C-alpha positions in Angstrom: 16.4 -70.4 -61.3 18.5 -72.9 -59.4 20.3 -72.3 -56.2 23.8 -70.9 -56.5 26.6 -73.4 -55.7 27.5 -71.4 -52.6 24.0 -71.9 -51.2 24.0 -75.6 -52.0 27.4 -76.0 -50.2 26.0 -74.1 -47.1 22.8 -76.1 -47.1 24.6 -79.4 -47.4 26.9 -78.4 -44.5 23.9 -77.3 -42.4 22.1 -80.6 -43.0 25.1 -82.7 -41.9 24.8 -84.6 -45.2 21.3 -85.9 -44.4 17.9 -85.4 -45.9 16.0 -82.6 -44.1 12.5 -83.7 -45.0 10.1 -83.6 -42.2 6.9 -84.2 -44.1 4.8 -86.8 -42.2 2.8 -87.7 -45.4 5.8 -89.4 -47.0 5.5 -93.2 -46.7 9.2 -93.8 -46.2 9.3 -91.9 -42.9 6.0 -92.0 -41.1 7.7 -90.9 -37.9 8.0 -87.4 -39.4 11.6 -87.2 -40.5 13.7 -88.9 -43.1 17.4 -88.1 -42.3 18.8 -90.4 -45.1 22.5 -90.1 -45.5 23.4 -88.3 -48.7 26.5 -87.3 -50.7 26.9 -84.1 -52.6 26.2 -86.1 -55.8 22.9 -87.5 -54.5 21.6 -84.5 -52.6 18.8 -82.5 -54.2 17.9 -78.9 -53.3 14.3 -77.8 -52.9 12.7 -74.3 -52.6 10.7 -74.3 -49.4 8.6 -71.4 -50.8 8.3 -71.7 -54.6 9.9 -69.0 -56.7 6.6 -68.5 -58.4 5.1 -67.1 -55.2 8.2 -65.1 -54.2 10.6 -67.6 -52.8 14.2 -66.7 -52.9 17.3 -68.7 -54.0 18.8 -68.0 -50.5 19.9 -70.4 -47.8 16.8 -69.8 -45.7 14.6 -71.1 -48.5 16.7 -74.2 -49.4 16.2 -77.6 -48.0 18.4 -80.6 -48.8 16.3 -83.7 -49.8 16.9 -87.2 -51.0 15.4 -88.0 -54.4 12.4 -90.0 -53.0 11.4 -87.2 -50.7 12.0 -84.5 -53.4 9.8 -86.4 -55.9 7.0 -86.5 -53.4 6.9 -82.7 -52.9 3.9 -81.0 -54.7 6.2 -78.7 -56.8 8.7 -81.4 -57.9 9.8 -80.8 -61.5 8.2 -77.4 -61.9 
């Protein structure tokens, strides 16, 4: 299931409109953080803990990512 719109709105506001990815393994940000500027149209929303292992659709389990960072997450597209 996808995040409800209210959660997406809250997550986008929390992020300040920037990618929240802090994965050091991503080649686009070896320093450990991405922080690309996003719009509501380009932002993607990722479950930190996958739903398949009990992750919720709540704000605490939602991170705002740019497409390149989201595509590099192990669970992208599942």
